[in-house]
MIPA-367791 format. One record per residue (C-alpha): residue number from 1; y, x, z; residue in one letter. Coordinates in steps of 0.2 Angstrom, whole numbers, always signed. Layout:
+-----+-------+-------+-------+-----+
:   n :    py :    px :    pz : res :
+-----+-------+-------+-------+-----+
: NUM :     Y :     X :     Z :   a :
...
+-----+-------+-------+-------+-----+
This chain:
+-----+-------+-------+-------+-----+
:   n :    py :    px :    pz : res :
+-----+-------+-------+-------+-----+
:   1 :  +521 :  +427 :  +647 :   m :
:   2 :  +538 :  +436 :  +645 :   s :
:   3 :  +555 :  +427 :  +655 :   e :
:   4 :  +566 :  +428 :  +640 :   y :
:   5 :  +565 :  +427 :  +620 :   d :
:   6 :  +575 :  +442 :  +620 :   l :
:   7 :  +581 :  +455 :  +628 :   v :
:   8 :  +596 :  +465 :  +623 :   v :
:   9 :  +593 :  +481 :  +634 :   r :
:  10 :  +602 :  +497 :  +642 :   g :
:  11 :  +620 :  +492 :  +632 :   g :
:  12 :  +638 :  +492 :  +640 :   t :
:  13 :  +645 :  +475 :  +638 :   v :
:  14 :  +663 :  +473 :  +633 :   v :
:  15 :  +671 :  +455 :  +634 :   n :
:  16 :  +688 :  +453 :  +629 :   a :
:  17 :  +694 :  +453 :  +649 :   s :
:  18 :  +679 :  +467 :  +657 :   d :
:  19 :  +667 :  +479 :  +655 :   i :
:  20 :  +649 :  +481 :  +662 :   v :
:  21 :  +634 :  +491 :  +662 :   k :
:  22 :  +621 :  +477 :  +661 :   a :
:  23 :  +605 :  +468 :  +651 :   d :
:  24 :  +607 :  +452 :  +642 :   v :
:  25 :  +594 :  +440 :  +641 :   g :
:  26 :  +593 :  +426 :  +629 :   v :
:  27 :  +583 :  +410 :  +629 :   k :
:  28 :  +582 :  +394 :  +614 :   d :
:  29 :  +597 :  +404 :  +607 :   g :
:  30 :  +607 :  +404 :  +622 :   r :
:  31 :  +614 :  +418 :  +635 :   i :
:  32 :  +606 :  +414 :  +651 :   v :
:  33 :  +605 :  +430 :  +663 :   a :
:  34 :  +617 :  +446 :  +663 :   l :
:  35 :  +614 :  +462 :  +674 :   g :
:  36 :  +603 :  +477 :  +678 :   e :
:  37 :  +584 :  +478 :  +673 :   k :
:  38 :  +579 :  +460 :  +667 :   l :
:  39 :  +563 :  +454 :  +663 :   g :
:  40 :  +553 :  +458 :  +648 :   a :
:  41 :  +558 :  +447 :  +633 :   g :
:  42 :  +546 :  +442 :  +619 :   a :
:  43 :  +556 :  +455 :  +607 :   k :
:  44 :  +570 :  +467 :  +614 :   e :
:  45 :  +583 :  +479 :  +607 :   v :
:  46 :  +588 :  +494 :  +612 :   d :
:  47 :  +606 :  +496 :  +615 :   a :
:  48 :  +606 :  +510 :  +624 :   s :
:  49 :  +621 :  +522 :  +620 :   g :
:  50 :  +629 :  +509 :  +613 :   r :
:  51 :  +643 :  +492 :  +617 :   l :
:  52 :  +637 :  +477 :  +616 :   v :
:  53 :  +650 :  +463 :  +611 :   m :
:  54 :  +652 :  +447 :  +605 :   p :
:  55 :  +648 :  +443 :  +587 :   g :
:  56 :  +662 :  +442 :  +576 :   g :
:  57 :  +672 :  +426 :  +571 :   v :
:  58 :  +682 :  +427 :  +555 :   d :
:  59 :  +692 :  +412 :  +557 :   s :
:  60 :  +699 :  +414 :  +538 :   h :
:  61 :  +689 :  +418 :  +521 :   c :
:  62 :  +683 :  +410 :  +506 :   h :
:  63 :  +667 :  +405 :  +501 :   i :
:  64 :  +662 :  +398 :  +486 :   d :
:  65 :  +680 :  +390 :  +483 :   q :
:  66 :  +686 :  +386 :  +467 :   p :
:  67 :  +703 :  +396 :  +465 :   s :
:  68 :  +719 :  +388 :  +465 :   s :
:  69 :  +724 :  +405 :  +452 :   t :
:  70 :  +711 :  +403 :  +441 :   g :
:  71 :  +696 :  +414 :  +442 :   g :
:  72 :  +679 :  +409 :  +449 :   r :
:  73 :  +674 :  +415 :  +468 :   n :
:  74 :  +660 :  +429 :  +467 :   a :
:  75 :  +648 :  +423 :  +482 :   e :
:  76 :  +639 :  +408 :  +489 :   t :
:  77 :  +637 :  +403 :  +505 :   f :
:  78 :  +620 :  +415 :  +505 :   e :
:  79 :  +628 :  +429 :  +500 :   t :
:  80 :  +646 :  +428 :  +510 :   a :
:  81 :  +639 :  +426 :  +525 :   t :
:  82 :  +623 :  +439 :  +524 :   r :
:  83 :  +637 :  +450 :  +520 :   s :
:  84 :  +646 :  +444 :  +537 :   a :
:  85 :  +630 :  +447 :  +547 :   a :
:  86 :  +629 :  +466 :  +542 :   c :
:  87 :  +647 :  +469 :  +545 :   g :
:  88 :  +645 :  +460 :  +565 :   g :
:  89 :  +652 :  +444 :  +563 :   t :
:  90 :  +643 :  +430 :  +568 :   t :
:  91 :  +653 :  +414 :  +563 :   s :
:  92 :  +665 :  +410 :  +546 :   v :
:  93 :  +678 :  +398 :  +546 :   i :
:  94 :  +680 :  +395 :  +528 :   c :
:  95 :  +689 :  +380 :  +516 :   f :
:  96 :  +683 :  +364 :  +511 :   a :
:  97 :  +697 :  +361 :  +497 :   p :
:  98 :  +705 :  +345 :  +490 :   q :
:  99 :  +709 :  +343 :  +473 :   q :
: 100 :  +723 :  +336 :  +467 :   k :
: 101 :  +724 :  +317 :  +464 :   g :
: 102 :  +707 :  +318 :  +473 :   v :
: 103 :  +705 :  +309 :  +490 :   g :
: 104 :  +695 :  +320 :  +503 :   l :
: 105 :  +678 :  +313 :  +508 :   a :
: 106 :  +669 :  +317 :  +492 :   d :
: 107 :  +674 :  +337 :  +491 :   g :
: 108 :  +671 :  +341 :  +510 :   v :
: 109 :  +654 :  +334 :  +507 :   a :
: 110 :  +650 :  +343 :  +491 :   a :
: 111 :  +656 :  +358 :  +502 :   y :
: 112 :  +644 :  +353 :  +518 :   h :
: 113 :  +629 :  +355 :  +503 :   e :
: 114 :  +636 :  +370 :  +496 :   r :
: 115 :  +634 :  +379 :  +516 :   a :
: 116 :  +616 :  +373 :  +519 :   k :
: 117 :  +612 :  +390 :  +513 :   s :
: 118 :  +623 :  +399 :  +525 :   a :
: 119 :  +614 :  +412 :  +537 :   c :
: 120 :  +627 :  +412 :  +550 :   i :
: 121 :  +636 :  +398 :  +559 :   d :
: 122 :  +654 :  +389 :  +551 :   y :
: 123 :  +666 :  +377 :  +551 :   s :
: 124 :  +680 :  +372 :  +539 :   f :
: 125 :  +696 :  +371 :  +538 :   h :
: 126 :  +703 :  +355 :  +527 :   i :
: 127 :  +716 :  +362 :  +511 :   v :
: 128 :  +728 :  +348 :  +511 :   i :
: 129 :  +737 :  +347 :  +493 :   n :
: 130 :  +741 :  +330 :  +491 :   d :
: 131 :  +746 :  +322 :  +506 :   p :
: 132 :  +746 :  +304 :  +499 :   n :
: 133 :  +744 :  +288 :  +508 :   d :
: 134 :  +725 :  +287 :  +509 :   a :
: 135 :  +725 :  +304 :  +512 :   v :
: 136 :  +734 :  +305 :  +528 :   v :
: 137 :  +731 :  +286 :  +534 :   g :
: 138 :  +713 :  +286 :  +531 :   e :
: 139 :  +702 :  +301 :  +525 :   d :
: 140 :  +711 :  +316 :  +536 :   l :
: 141 :  +708 :  +306 :  +552 :   p :
: 142 :  +690 :  +302 :  +548 :   k :
: 143 :  +687 :  +320 :  +547 :   l :
: 144 :  +697 :  +328 :  +560 :   i :
: 145 :  +687 :  +315 :  +572 :   g :
: 146 :  +669 :  +324 :  +563 :   e :
: 147 :  +676 :  +341 :  +572 :   g :
: 148 :  +686 :  +347 :  +556 :   h :
: 149 :  +699 :  +352 :  +569 :   r :
: 150 :  +710 :  +364 :  +557 :   s :
: 151 :  +722 :  +360 :  +541 :   i :
: 152 :  +726 :  +372 :  +527 :   k :
: 153 :  +742 :  +370 :  +518 :   l :
: 154 :  +749 :  +381 :  +507 :   f :
: 155 :  +768 :  +382 :  +501 :   m :
: 156 :  +766 :  +393 :  +488 :   t :
: 157 :  +753 :  +390 :  +471 :   y :
: 158 :  +759 :  +379 :  +458 :   a :
: 159 :  +742 :  +369 :  +460 :   s :
: 160 :  +743 :  +370 :  +480 :   n :
: 161 :  +759 :  +369 :  +486 :   r :
: 162 :  +767 :  +358 :  +499 :   v :
: 163 :  +785 :  +354 :  +498 :   d :
: 164 :  +794 :  +352 :  +514 :   d :
: 165 :  +793 :  +333 :  +514 :   g :
: 166 :  +774 :  +334 :  +513 :   q :
: 167 :  +773 :  +347 :  +524 :   i :
: 168 :  +781 :  +335 :  +537 :   l :
: 169 :  +767 :  +323 :  +534 :   r :
: 170 :  +754 :  +334 :  +538 :   i :
: 171 :  +760 :  +341 :  +554 :   l :
: 172 :  +764 :  +321 :  +559 :   e :
: 173 :  +744 :  +318 :  +555 :   v :
: 174 :  +739 :  +333 :  +563 :   a :
: 175 :  +749 :  +329 :  +580 :   r :
: 176 :  +743 :  +311 :  +581 :   r :
: 177 :  +724 :  +319 :  +577 :   n :
: 178 :  +723 :  +334 :  +586 :   q :
: 179 :  +721 :  +346 :  +572 :   a :
: 180 :  +729 :  +365 :  +572 :   l :
: 181 :  +737 :  +368 :  +554 :   v :
: 182 :  +735 :  +385 :  +545 :   c :
: 183 :  +747 :  +389 :  +534 :   v :
: 184 :  +750 :  +401 :  +519 :   h :
: 185 :  +770 :  +406 :  +520 :   a :
: 186 :  +777 :  +412 :  +506 :   e :
: 187 :  +793 :  +403 :  +496 :   n :
: 188 :  +786 :  +399 :  +479 :   h :
: 189 :  +803 :  +396 :  +470 :   d :
: 190 :  +808 :  +413 :  +476 :   a :
: 191 :  +791 :  +420 :  +471 :   i :
: 192 :  +793 :  +408 :  +452 :   m :
: 193 :  +808 :  +417 :  +450 :   f :
: 194 :  +806 :  +434 :  +452 :   m :
: 195 :  +791 :  +433 :  +442 :   t :
: 196 :  +800 :  +427 :  +427 :   e :
: 197 :  +814 :  +440 :  +430 :   k :
: 198 :  +799 :  +450 :  +430 :   l :
: 199 :  +791 :  +446 :  +415 :   l :
: 200 :  +805 :  +443 :  +403 :   a :
: 201 :  +808 :  +461 :  +407 :   a :
: 202 :  +792 :  +469 :  +402 :   g :
: 203 :  +787 :  +472 :  +418 :   l :
: 204 :  +768 :  +465 :  +421 :   n :
: 205 :  +756 :  +475 :  +426 :   g :
: 206 :  +749 :  +474 :  +444 :   t :
: 207 :  +763 :  +485 :  +453 :   k :
: 208 :  +775 :  +472 :  +449 :   y :
: 209 :  +763 :  +459 :  +460 :   h :
: 210 :  +771 :  +470 :  +476 :   s :
: 211 :  +791 :  +466 :  +468 :   w :
: 212 :  +789 :  +449 :  +464 :   c :
: 213 :  +783 :  +444 :  +481 :   k :
: 214 :  +792 :  +455 :  +492 :   p :
: 215 :  +793 :  +454 :  +513 :   a :
: 216 :  +808 :  +442 :  +514 :   l :
: 217 :  +798 :  +427 :  +505 :   v :
: 218 :  +786 :  +429 :  +517 :   e :
: 219 :  +799 :  +427 :  +530 :   r :
: 220 :  +809 :  +413 :  +525 :   e :
: 221 :  +794 :  +404 :  +524 :   a :
: 222 :  +789 :  +409 :  +541 :   t :
: 223 :  +805 :  +404 :  +549 :   y :
: 224 :  +805 :  +388 :  +538 :   r :
: 225 :  +787 :  +382 :  +544 :   m :
: 226 :  +791 :  +387 :  +563 :   i :
: 227 :  +806 :  +377 :  +560 :   a :
: 228 :  +797 :  +361 :  +554 :   l :
: 229 :  +782 :  +363 :  +568 :   a :
: 230 :  +794 :  +365 :  +582 :   e :
: 231 :  +805 :  +348 :  +573 :   l :
: 232 :  +786 :  +338 :  +576 :   m :
: 233 :  +779 :  +349 :  +591 :   d :
: 234 :  +764 :  +354 :  +580 :   q :
: 235 :  +756 :  +368 :  +586 :   p :
: 236 :  +752 :  +382 :  +570 :   i :
: 237 :  +745 :  +395 :  +563 :   q :
: 238 :  +752 :  +407 :  +551 :   i :
: 239 :  +740 :  +415 :  +540 :   f :
: 240 :  +739 :  +434 :  +534 :   h :
: 241 :  +755 :  +441 :  +542 :   v :
: 242 :  +760 :  +459 :  +532 :   t :
: 243 :  +776 :  +462 :  +537 :   c :
: 244 :  +788 :  +465 :  +554 :   g :
: 245 :  +801 :  +453 :  +547 :   e :
: 246 :  +789 :  +438 :  +547 :   a :
: 247 :  +779 :  +444 :  +564 :   a :
: 248 :  +797 :  +448 :  +570 :   e :
: 249 :  +801 :  +427 :  +569 :   e :
: 250 :  +785 :  +422 :  +575 :   i :
: 251 :  +786 :  +433 :  +592 :   r :
: 252 :  +806 :  +424 :  +593 :   r :
: 253 :  +794 :  +409 :  +592 :   a :
: 254 :  +782 :  +413 :  +605 :   q :
: 255 :  +797 :  +418 :  +617 :   q :
: 256 :  +804 :  +401 :  +616 :   r :
: 257 :  +788 :  +394 :  +621 :   g :
: 258 :  +782 :  +385 :  +604 :   l :
: 259 :  +764 :  +385 :  +600 :   k :
: 260 :  +763 :  +396 :  +585 :   i :
: 261 :  +752 :  +408 :  +585 :   y :
: 262 :  +747 :  +421 :  +567 :   a :
: 263 :  +735 :  +432 :  +562 :   e :
: 264 :  +734 :  +447 :  +551 :   t :
: 265 :  +721 :  +457 :  +540 :   c :
: 266 :  +712 :  +475 :  +537 :   p :
: 267 :  +720 :  +477 :  +520 :   q :
: 268 :  +739 :  +476 :  +528 :   y :
: 269 :  +731 :  +490 :  +540 :   f :
: 270 :  +725 :  +503 :  +526 :   v :
: 271 :  +731 :  +496 :  +509 :   l :
: 272 :  +750 :  +499 :  +502 :   t :
: 273 :  +760 :  +494 :  +487 :   e :
: 274 :  +754 :  +509 :  +480 :   k :
: 275 :  +737 :  +504 :  +478 :   d :
: 276 :  +744 :  +491 :  +464 :   l :
: 277 :  +753 :  +505 :  +454 :   d :
: 278 :  +738 :  +507 :  +443 :   r :
: 279 :  +732 :  +502 :  +428 :   d :
: 280 :  +726 :  +485 :  +428 :   a :
: 281 :  +707 :  +487 :  +428 :   r :
: 282 :  +710 :  +497 :  +446 :   e :
: 283 :  +726 :  +489 :  +450 :   g :
: 284 :  +717 :  +472 :  +454 :   a :
: 285 :  +705 :  +479 :  +464 :   k :
: 286 :  +720 :  +478 :  +478 :   f :
: 287 :  +729 :  +464 :  +471 :   l :
: 288 :  +732 :  +451 :  +486 :   c :
: 289 :  +743 :  +437 :  +492 :   s :
: 290 :  +756 :  +441 :  +500 :   p :
: 291 :  +755 :  +457 :  +492 :   a :
: 292 :  +750 :  +472 :  +503 :   p :
: 293 :  +767 :  +485 :  +509 :   r :
: 294 :  +770 :  +500 :  +515 :   t :
: 295 :  +766 :  +512 :  +528 :   e :
: 296 :  +781 :  +508 :  +539 :   a :
: 297 :  +777 :  +491 :  +538 :   e :
: 298 :  +757 :  +494 :  +545 :   q :
: 299 :  +764 :  +501 :  +560 :   e :
: 300 :  +775 :  +490 :  +561 :   a :
: 301 :  +760 :  +475 :  +561 :   l :
: 302 :  +750 :  +486 :  +574 :   w :
: 303 :  +765 :  +484 :  +586 :   n :
: 304 :  +765 :  +466 :  +584 :   y :
: 305 :  +746 :  +464 :  +587 :   v :
: 306 :  +745 :  +476 :  +604 :   k :
: 307 :  +760 :  +467 :  +611 :   s :
: 308 :  +749 :  +450 :  +605 :   g :
: 309 :  +760 :  +442 :  +596 :   t :
: 310 :  +747 :  +443 :  +580 :   l :
: 311 :  +731 :  +436 :  +588 :   g :
: 312 :  +717 :  +438 :  +578 :   n :
: 313 :  +713 :  +449 :  +562 :   v :
: 314 :  +703 :  +440 :  +549 :   t :
: 315 :  +695 :  +445 :  +532 :   s :
: 316 :  +704 :  +435 :  +520 :   d :
: 317 :  +689 :  +438 :  +512 :   h :
: 318 :  +695 :  +429 :  +495 :   a :
: 319 :  +680 :  +438 :  +481 :   p :
: 320 :  +683 :  +440 :  +460 :   y :
: 321 :  +675 :  +451 :  +451 :   n :
: 322 :  +681 :  +463 :  +440 :   i :
: 323 :  +668 :  +463 :  +425 :   g :
: 324 :  +666 :  +444 :  +426 :   d :
: 325 :  +675 :  +435 :  +409 :   p :
: 326 :  +677 :  +424 :  +425 :   d :
: 327 :  +684 :  +434 :  +438 :   g :
: 328 :  +699 :  +444 :  +442 :   k :
: 329 :  +701 :  +444 :  +423 :   f :
: 330 :  +701 :  +424 :  +419 :   w :
: 331 :  +717 :  +425 :  +410 :   a :
: 332 :  +710 :  +439 :  +399 :   g :
: 333 :  +710 :  +458 :  +398 :   d :
: 334 :  +727 :  +460 :  +394 :   n :
: 335 :  +733 :  +445 :  +408 :   a :
: 336 :  +749 :  +451 :  +416 :   p :
: 337 :  +749 :  +454 :  +435 :   f :
: 338 :  +753 :  +432 :  +439 :   s :
: 339 :  +738 :  +428 :  +430 :   s :
: 340 :  +725 :  +438 :  +439 :   i :
: 341 :  +715 :  +431 :  +453 :   a :
: 342 :  +721 :  +435 :  +471 :   n :
: 343 :  +713 :  +442 :  +482 :   g :
: 344 :  +699 :  +457 :  +489 :   v :
: 345 :  +683 :  +456 :  +498 :   p :
: 346 :  +681 :  +459 :  +514 :   g :
: 347 :  +670 :  +450 :  +528 :   l :
: 348 :  +657 :  +463 :  +529 :   e :
: 349 :  +671 :  +481 :  +531 :   t :
: 350 :  +683 :  +468 :  +543 :   r :
: 351 :  +676 :  +472 :  +561 :   m :
: 352 :  +672 :  +492 :  +558 :   p :
: 353 :  +691 :  +495 :  +549 :   i :
: 354 :  +699 :  +488 :  +565 :   v :
: 355 :  +688 :  +497 :  +577 :   f :
: 356 :  +691 :  +513 :  +566 :   h :
: 357 :  +709 :  +511 :  +563 :   e :
: 358 :  +711 :  +501 :  +580 :   g :
: 359 :  +699 :  +507 :  +593 :   v :
: 360 :  +696 :  +527 :  +587 :   v :
: 361 :  +715 :  +527 :  +582 :   k :
: 362 :  +720 :  +524 :  +598 :   g :
: 363 :  +730 :  +509 :  +597 :   r :
: 364 :  +717 :  +495 :  +603 :   l :
: 365 :  +706 :  +497 :  +621 :   s :
: 366 :  +691 :  +491 :  +619 :   l :
: 367 :  +690 :  +473 :  +627 :   q :
: 368 :  +708 :  +472 :  +615 :   e :
: 369 :  +695 :  +474 :  +598 :   f :
: 370 :  +684 :  +459 :  +605 :   v :
: 371 :  +699 :  +450 :  +607 :   a :
: 372 :  +708 :  +452 :  +588 :   v :
: 373 :  +690 :  +451 :  +583 :   t :
: 374 :  +680 :  +437 :  +591 :   s :
: 375 :  +690 :  +427 :  +606 :   t :
: 376 :  +704 :  +422 :  +601 :   n :
: 377 :  +699 :  +416 :  +586 :   a :
: 378 :  +685 :  +406 :  +594 :   a :
: 379 :  +699 :  +398 :  +607 :   k :
: 380 :  +710 :  +396 :  +594 :   l :
: 381 :  +698 :  +384 :  +583 :   f :
: 382 :  +691 :  +377 :  +597 :   g :
: 383 :  +673 :  +387 :  +597 :   l :
: 384 :  +676 :  +396 :  +615 :   h :
: 385 :  +665 :  +399 :  +627 :   p :
: 386 :  +651 :  +394 :  +614 :   q :
: 387 :  +656 :  +408 :  +603 :   k :
: 388 :  +667 :  +425 :  +608 :   g :
: 389 :  +660 :  +429 :  +624 :   a :
: 390 :  +645 :  +436 :  +631 :   i :
: 391 :  +643 :  +426 :  +647 :   a :
: 392 :  +628 :  +414 :  +653 :   v :
: 393 :  +630 :  +397 :  +643 :   g :
: 394 :  +638 :  +405 :  +626 :   a :
: 395 :  +629 :  +407 :  +610 :   d :
: 396 :  +617 :  +422 :  +609 :   a :
: 397 :  +630 :  +427 :  +596 :   d :
: 398 :  +631 :  +446 :  +599 :   i :
: 399 :  +633 :  +462 :  +590 :   v :
: 400 :  +629 :  +480 :  +597 :   v :
: 401 :  +639 :  +492 :  +589 :   w :
: 402 :  +638 :  +511 :  +588 :   d :
: 403 :  +653 :  +516 :  +590 :   a :
: 404 :  +650 :  +536 :  +586 :   e :
: 405 :  +642 :  +531 :  +568 :   k :
: 406 :  +650 :  +538 :  +553 :   k :
: 407 :  +651 :  +528 :  +538 :   t :
: 408 :  +658 :  +530 :  +519 :   v :
: 409 :  +662 :  +513 :  +515 :   i :
: 410 :  +653 :  +512 :  +495 :   s :
: 411 :  +648 :  +496 :  +484 :   q :
: 412 :  +631 :  +502 :  +485 :   d :
: 413 :  +628 :  +502 :  +504 :   i :
: 414 :  +639 :  +484 :  +503 :   l :
: 415 :  +629 :  +466 :  +504 :   h :
: 416 :  +641 :  +454 :  +496 :   h :
: 417 :  +641 :  +450 :  +479 :   a :
: 418 :  +658 :  +455 :  +473 :   t :
: 419 :  +658 :  +471 :  +462 :   d :
: 420 :  +668 :  +481 :  +468 :   y :
: 421 :  +678 :  +485 :  +486 :   t :
: 422 :  +696 :  +491 :  +486 :   p :
: 423 :  +692 :  +502 :  +503 :   y :
: 424 :  +678 :  +514 :  +493 :   e :
: 425 :  +674 :  +529 :  +500 :   g :
: 426 :  +685 :  +528 :  +516 :   m :
: 427 :  +677 :  +533 :  +530 :   e :
: 428 :  +676 :  +525 :  +547 :   v :
: 429 :  +670 :  +530 :  +563 :   t :
: 430 :  +660 :  +513 :  +570 :   g :
: 431 :  +648 :  +502 :  +561 :   w :
: 432 :  +633 :  +488 :  +568 :   p :
: 433 :  +617 :  +493 :  +575 :   a :
: 434 :  +611 :  +475 :  +577 :   a :
: 435 :  +618 :  +458 :  +573 :   t :
: 436 :  +612 :  +444 :  +583 :   i :
: 437 :  +616 :  +425 :  +577 :   a :
: 438 :  +610 :  +411 :  +593 :   r :
: 439 :  +596 :  +423 :  +598 :   g :
: 440 :  +590 :  +429 :  +581 :   a :
: 441 :  +592 :  +445 :  +573 :   v :
: 442 :  +599 :  +445 :  +558 :   l :
: 443 :  +602 :  +465 :  +557 :   w :
: 444 :  +597 :  +481 :  +566 :   q :
: 445 :  +595 :  +500 :  +560 :   d :
: 446 :  +600 :  +495 :  +541 :   g :
: 447 :  +589 :  +483 :  +539 :   e :
: 448 :  +593 :  +463 :  +534 :   d :
: 449 :  +582 :  +449 :  +541 :   m :
: 450 :  +597 :  +435 :  +537 :   c :
: 451 :  +587 :  +418 :  +534 :   e :
: 452 :  +597 :  +406 :  +521 :   p :
: 453 :  +600 :  +389 :  +529 :   g :
: 454 :  +599 :  +398 :  +547 :   y :
: 455 :  +617 :  +394 :  +548 :   g :
: 456 :  +623 :  +378 :  +557 :   r :
: 457 :  +640 :  +368 :  +553 :   f :
: 458 :  +651 :  +369 :  +571 :   l :
: 459 :  +659 :  +352 :  +573 :   a :
: 460 :  +675 :  +354 :  +587 :   r :
: 461 :  +679 :  +342 :  +597 :   e :
: 462 :  +699 :  +341 :  +604 :   p :
: 463 :  +703 :  +357 :  +614 :   y :
: 464 :  +716 :  +358 :  +628 :   d :
: 465 :  +722 :  +375 :  +617 :   y :
: 466 :  +734 :  +369 :  +603 :   i :
: 467 :  +740 :  +351 :  +612 :   k :
: 468 :  +758 :  +349 :  +611 :   p :
: 469 :  +770 :  +353 :  +622 :   r :
: 470 :  +776 :  +336 :  +623 :   g :
: 471 :  +796 :  +342 :  +618 :   a :
: 472 :  +805 :  +338 :  +604 :   f :
: 473 :  +821 :  +346 :  +600 :   p :
: 474 :  +831 :  +329 :  +600 :   t :
: 475 :  +825 :  +314 :  +613 :   p :
: 476 :  +818 :  +305 :  +596 :   f :
: 477 :  +798 :  +307 :  +596 :   d :
: 478 :  +797 :  +304 :  +576 :   p :
: 479 :  +777 :  +301 :  +578 :   v :
: 480 :  +777 :  +288 :  +590 :   a :
: 481 :  +797 :  +282 :  +584 :   g :
: 482 :  +803 :  +279 :  +603 :   t :
: 483 :  +816 :  +288 :  +611 :   v :
: 484 :  +814 :  +294 :  +628 :   a :
: 485 :  +824 :  +288 :  +645 :   e :
+-----+-------+-------+-------+-----+
């Protein structure tokens, strides 16, 4: 009888903290042993000459989600999580959105039903766009208590945005109930003003998407969001940071001791505003928000990743088909940039692009790569040490990584349901040779073995990482309504 259900043998184990040569023994879906020359496994994966790392944790992806800007999401939970697994990711956190004027419970329940086809483990951020009394007083506290420990809010998009007063209400309920608040930070009124002026001037091509959303609208909103969070002593994460200006505001807040976290995405490392300067059908493939910026901003982002200001790199997978009438061009073939669905696909390509641009090009160590693609997100969202570590007791979520494999990214090798990739023709070095989720091999040497429904919902308990500091800017505690003595 085999000692283990699975042994990953002969590889180099890389965690965010260390690197060691070891076999990994798995039983009942968990890692139970690390060591040399472990006993036999009922199944074995040969990792000789390869890296053995924690499976990726992608804490920002849109899956089977109604769009706030028009269009229909191209992915189901089955297709999206299959592509994630084939790219080395073993856990995702996506979005259960509120419909304005409607409570939360029914929408979240419906989203749980959609997620039952997932191939890997998943959790949700609850999107709030209407923080009325019932939502903040009843629905949200209950859902947080059931394990949905992160909230998403938008400072832009007409159908989803919340104003400063509503933001403070959301921060208050999050602080009372121990949840992290994640933010899309852009100045809505500035974007709308610029959009109206551009369209009035006849400048409606995809190129002008970046003109209506310059870096300053991100910087201003980031600063304002940090100030509101500081007022409420509430930890937050700023999503998809694209520029040095916004990252610098985050760094300054962190240096003051505030619990302000932030992420960026692969598209902002490899795409620029020049990619939008094409005819509409091609330019739309690169249209996402915030907009891609310049090569100088790419290097600035890497500096902030290296310093730890931007702690994790997510896909912001937001897939819309070019060829479907309800995809990117839901508003018609001649739609202006302002009516083209925002977002690019990227679940499967996230880890290979970050490895190539980070490790291969000398910007990141192997341990830093593991941190920004897995461990930091697991810690920030209350999943560590169950996720994000190759350690005894952790879930056996493992990616065996071929650091030498050269791959040309193309639509025909990917497993998503989107009809294009913005990274067509890009060559990367480094690709997953095998992906293992809770001890099950989902991807190995080009063969997809994912099973719809294998994924489980990850309910999250309260955790220390995001506890408030206990310090307000005045003697008055606006949450408790008390004055410090």
